[in-house]
C-alpha positions in Angstrom: 19.4 -26.8 81.8 21.9 -29.6 81.1 20.4 -32.8 79.6 22.5 -36.0 80.0 19.5 -38.9 79.9 18.9 -40.3 76.7 14.8 -40.0 77.2 15.3 -36.0 78.0 17.6 -35.6 75.1 14.8 -37.3 72.7 12.2 -35.1 74.4 13.8 -32.1 73.9 14.9 -32.7 70.5 11.3 -34.1 69.0 9.9 -31.0 70.9 11.9 -27.9 72.0 11.1 -26.0 75.1 9.6 -22.5 74.3 11.4 -20.8 76.8 14.9 -22.2 75.4 16.9 -19.5 72.9 19.7 -21.6 72.7 21.3 -25.1 72.6 24.8 -26.4 73.0 25.7 -29.9 71.6 29.2 -31.2 71.6 31.5 -34.0 72.4 33.8 -36.6 70.8 31.8 -38.1 68.9 31.1 -35.9 66.2 28.8 -38.5 64.4 26.2 -37.9 67.0 26.9 -34.2 67.2 26.0 -34.0 63.7 22.8 -36.3 63.9 21.2 -34.7 66.8 22.4 -30.8 65.7 20.3 -31.8 62.1 17.4 -33.2 64.4 17.0 -30.2 66.3 17.4 -27.9 63.5 14.6 -29.3 61.8 12.2 -29.0 64.4 13.0 -25.4 64.8 12.3 -24.4 61.9 10.6 -26.0 58.6 13.6 -24.7 56.3 17.1 -25.3 58.1 18.8 -25.2 55.0 16.8 -22.0 53.2 19.7 -19.4 53.5 16.1 -16.7 54.6 15.3 -18.8 57.4 18.9 -19.7 58.7 22.4 -18.7 58.6 25.1 -20.9 59.2 28.6 -20.3 60.4 31.9 -21.9 61.4 35.3 -20.6 62.9 36.6 -19.2 59.9 33.6 -17.0 59.5 34.3 -15.5 63.2 38.0 -15.0 62.9 37.3 -13.2 59.2 34.3 -10.8 60.6 34.1 -11.2 64.6 30.9 -9.3 64.9 29.1 -11.4 62.3 27.6 -13.5 64.7 25.6 -10.9 66.8 24.4 -9.7 63.8 22.8 -12.7 62.6 20.9 -13.3 66.1 20.0 -9.8 66.0 18.4 -10.5 62.4 14.8 -11.0 61.7 13.8 -13.8 59.4 12.6 -12.6 55.8 10.1 -15.4 55.6 8.2 -14.9 59.2 8.7 -17.4 61.9 11.4 -18.3 64.0 15.0 -17.9 63.0 17.9 -20.5 62.8 21.6 -19.4 63.7 23.6 -22.5 63.4 27.4 -22.1 64.6 29.4 -25.2 63.8 32.7 -25.3 66.0 35.5 -27.3 64.8 38.7 -26.4 66.1 40.2 -26.4 69.1 40.9 -22.3 69.9 39.8 -20.1 72.5 39.1 -17.1 70.2 35.5 -18.6 68.2 34.8 -20.2 71.9 35.1 -16.6 73.6 33.5 -14.9 70.9 30.2 -17.7 71.0 30.3 -17.1 74.5 30.2 -13.8 74.0 27.2 -13.4 71.8 25.3 -16.4 73.9 25.1 -14.0 77.0 24.0 -11.0 74.9 21.2 -13.3 73.0 19.8 -15.3 76.3 19.8 -11.7 77.8 17.3 -10.9 75.3 19.4 -8.3 74.0 19.3 -9.7 70.3 16.2 -10.9 68.5 14.4 -13.0 71.1 12.6 -14.7 68.1 16.1 -16.2 66.9 17.6 -20.2 68.0 20.9 -20.3 68.5 21.7 -23.8 67.9 25.9 -24.3 68.5 27.9 -27.9 67.7 31.2 -28.3 69.0 33.9 -30.7 69.8 35.2 -32.0 73.3 35.1 -28.8 74.9 36.8 -28.8 78.5 35.6 -27.5 81.7 37.5 -24.2 80.7 35.6 -23.8 78.0 34.0 -19.8 78.2 31.2 -21.2 75.9 30.4 -24.3 77.8 30.4 -22.2 81.5 27.8 -19.6 79.7 25.6 -22.1 78.4 25.3 -24.7 81.9 24.8 -21.5 83.7 21.6 -20.2 81.9 18.3 -21.2 82.1 17.8 -20.0 78.8 20.0 -22.5 77.0 19.8 -26.4 76.6 23.5 -28.4 76.9 23.2 -31.6 76.0 27.1 -33.5 75.9 27.0 -36.7 73.4 29.7 -39.7 74.4 30.7 -42.5 72.7 27.8 -45.0 71.8 28.4 -48.1 74.3 27.8 -51.5 72.6 24.2 -51.5 73.8 23.4 -47.9 71.8 25.4 -49.5 68.7 23.3 -52.5 68.9 20.0 -50.7 69.2 21.1 -48.3 66.4 22.0 -51.5 64.3 18.5 -53.2 64.9 16.6 -50.1 64.3 17.8 -48.9 61.1 18.2 -52.3 59.8 14.8 -53.2 60.9 13.9 -49.9 58.5 15.6 -51.8 55.8 13.6 -55.5 56.2 16.5 -57.3 57.4 18.0 -58.2 60.8 20.5 -60.1 62.5 20.2 -63.0 64.6 21.7 -62.1 68.6 25.1 -64.2 67.9 25.4 -62.4 64.7 24.3 -58.8 66.1 27.2 -59.3 68.9 29.8 -60.1 66.2 28.8 -57.3 64.1 28.6 -54.7 67.3 31.9 -56.1 68.4 33.5 -54.9 64.8 32.0 -51.7 64.8 33.4 -47.9 65.5 31.8 -45.9 68.1 31.8 -42.9 66.1 28.2 -42.4 65.4 28.9 -41.4 61.6 30.8 -44.1 60.6 28.7 -46.4 62.0 25.8 -45.6 60.4 27.8 -46.1 56.9 28.7 -49.6 58.2 25.2 -50.4 58.7 23.8 -48.8 55.2 27.1 -51.2 53.9 25.6 -54.3 55.4 21.8 -53.3 54.4 22.8 -53.6 50.8 24.8 -56.5 51.7 22.1 -58.3 53.1 19.5 -56.8 50.1 16.8 -54.2 51.5 13.4 -56.0 51.6 14.3 -59.2 51.5 13.5 -60.4 55.1 17.0 -62.0 55.6 17.7 -62.7 59.5 21.9 -62.9 59.1 23.6 -65.6 61.1 27.4 -65.1 61.4 28.2 -67.2 59.1 26.2 -65.3 56.5 28.3 -62.0 57.7 31.6 -63.8 57.3 31.7 -62.6 53.4 31.1 -59.0 54.5 33.1 -58.5 57.4 36.3 -60.4 55.7 38.9 -61.7 58.0 40.7 -59.7 60.5 44.4 -60.6 60.9 45.8 -61.3 63.9 48.9 -58.6 64.0 50.3 -56.2 61.1 53.6 -54.6 61.2 51.5 -51.1 61.6 49.9 -52.5 65.0 53.3 -53.3 66.0 54.8 -50.0 65.5 51.6 -48.6 67.4 52.4 -50.9 70.2 56.1 -49.5 70.0 55.1 -45.5 70.4 52.6 -46.9 72.8 55.0 -48.3 75.3 53.7 -52.1 75.1 57.1 -53.3 74.9 55.9 -57.1 75.1 53.3 -56.9 72.7 55.5 -54.8 70.0 58.1 -57.4 70.1 55.4 -60.3 69.9 53.7 -58.4 66.7 57.2 -58.1 64.8 57.7 -61.9 65.5 54.5 -62.8 64.3 55.0 -60.6 61.2 58.3 -62.1 60.6 56.6 -65.7 60.4 54.6 -64.2 58.0 57.1 -63.3 55.6 57.6 -59.6 56.7 61.0 -58.8 57.1 63.1 -56.5 59.2 63.6 -53.6 56.3 59.8 -53.6 56.0 59.1 -53.7 59.7 61.7 -50.7 60.2 59.9 -49.1 57.2 56.5 -49.4 59.3 58.2 -47.7 62.5 59.3 -44.7 60.5 56.0 -44.3 58.8 54.4 -44.5 62.0 57.3 -41.8 63.5 56.3 -39.7 60.2 52.5 -39.7 61.1 53.3 -38.6 64.6 55.2 -36.1 63.2 52.8 -34.5 60.7 50.3 -34.9 63.6 51.9 -32.6 66.0 53.2 -30.5 63.5 49.4 -29.4 62.1 48.7 -29.4 66.1 51.3 -27.0 66.9 50.3 -24.3 63.6 46.6 -24.3 65.3 45.2 -27.2 64.0 42.7 -29.9 66.7 44.6 -32.8 67.5 41.9 -35.0 66.0 41.3 -32.8 63.1 45.5 -33.1 62.8 45.3 -37.1 63.1 42.8 -37.4 60.3 44.6 -35.1 58.0 47.4 -37.0 58.8 45.8 -40.2 57.4 45.2 -42.2 60.9 42.5 -44.7 60.6 39.5 -44.4 62.8 39.8 -47.5 64.5 43.4 -46.8 65.6 42.6 -43.0 66.5 41.8 -43.0 70.0 45.3 -44.8 70.8 47.2 -42.7 68.3 45.6 -39.8 70.3 46.7 -40.8 73.4 50.2 -41.1 72.1 50.3 -38.1 70.3 49.3 -36.4 73.9 52.5 -37.4 75.3 54.9 -37.6 72.3 56.6 -34.4 71.3 58.1 -33.0 68.3 62.1 -32.8 70.0 61.5 -36.5 71.0 60.6 -37.3 67.6 63.2 -35.9 66.2 65.9 -37.4 68.8 64.5 -40.8 67.6 64.7 -40.2 63.8 68.8 -41.0 63.6 67.9 -44.4 65.4 65.1 -45.2 62.7 67.5 -44.2 60.2 70.3 -46.5 61.2 68.4 -49.3 61.9 67.5 -49.4 58.0 71.3 -48.8 57.0 71.7 -51.9 59.3 69.3 -54.2 58.3 70.7 -53.6 54.5 74.4 -53.7 55.2 75.3 -55.2 58.5 74.2 -58.8 57.9 72.7 -59.2 61.3 69.5 -60.7 61.5 67.3 -57.7 60.4 64.3 -59.1 62.4 66.7 -58.6 65.4 67.5 -55.2 64.3 63.8 -54.5 63.9 63.0 -55.8 67.6 65.9 -53.8 69.2 64.5 -50.7 68.0 61.1 -51.0 68.3 62.2 -51.9 72.3 64.1 -49.0 72.2 61.0 -46.6 71.1 58.5 -48.7 74.0 61.3 -47.3 76.5 61.3 -44.5 75.5 57.6 -44.0 75.5 57.1 -45.6 79.2 59.5 -42.5 80.3 57.1 -40.5 78.4 54.3 -41.7 80.8 52.7 -44.3 78.1 
């Protein structure tokens, strides 16, 4: 049973069907996945954090003990009532996915403890996922895909959350705030909580765009990091324009080359971690990628390779030396390097 409409999802999470023995909640927005998982867990059992009523497993648990998942699904609740088995899959490895699919197949068939509820929270599972295939085919399993929030969803979340703290935003202020909000639900909630504290919980204030200026600050038009991202993303004109704006703001050529080198290092670290088995999104976060830049960075990481980055490294080092020794206008050296990288990116399909 696939639930994709908001009313259907909210109805099921608020009152899970008695005939459903398992639920798969998955998607790119880990904040929404986590939030819905917590809501559903609280409906399945009154004590979702009590080890006597619930078991919490992750990828590492399955790697260390492949039979543990089925063992937990077969166990009875020590306190009586419905038992919750909650599995959180955070990696893109096929092993845990396959083990979960096998355990789910036995569970929905009634071969394990029929009173146990199997709740699975995962990232962006592709169509080739064995777990997703089993879940979507089983009438005893609810499947809830979580997509990134649209502006309307974020606006609704902002209004509802702020109203609980006795504050609000005018229509214009809401539009300004939503435009600056991340789409990842967990980070968005943190920003809303910060705004509520800024406005004063219980103050009854309805803020205008001017009231938000001190909270939001001024977002810079351009930065060297943005220019580097444009270069590695194949956007020649934007990269050149960004570097020229940075030069007008007083950023010299060596700083621009250094920003490009740092971006290259971040890409290399991400790809190295991914090659070692980490999920690409997980690797990007470990490499220090800011959430606002994550989507574009991941798009680039799927096209660049370690071999391509290694071929590019000598050019970056040469540009750095040239800025410091040749006497040529250093901003032109930085521009030439950025355009060279953007050209390679385009040949990679970016």
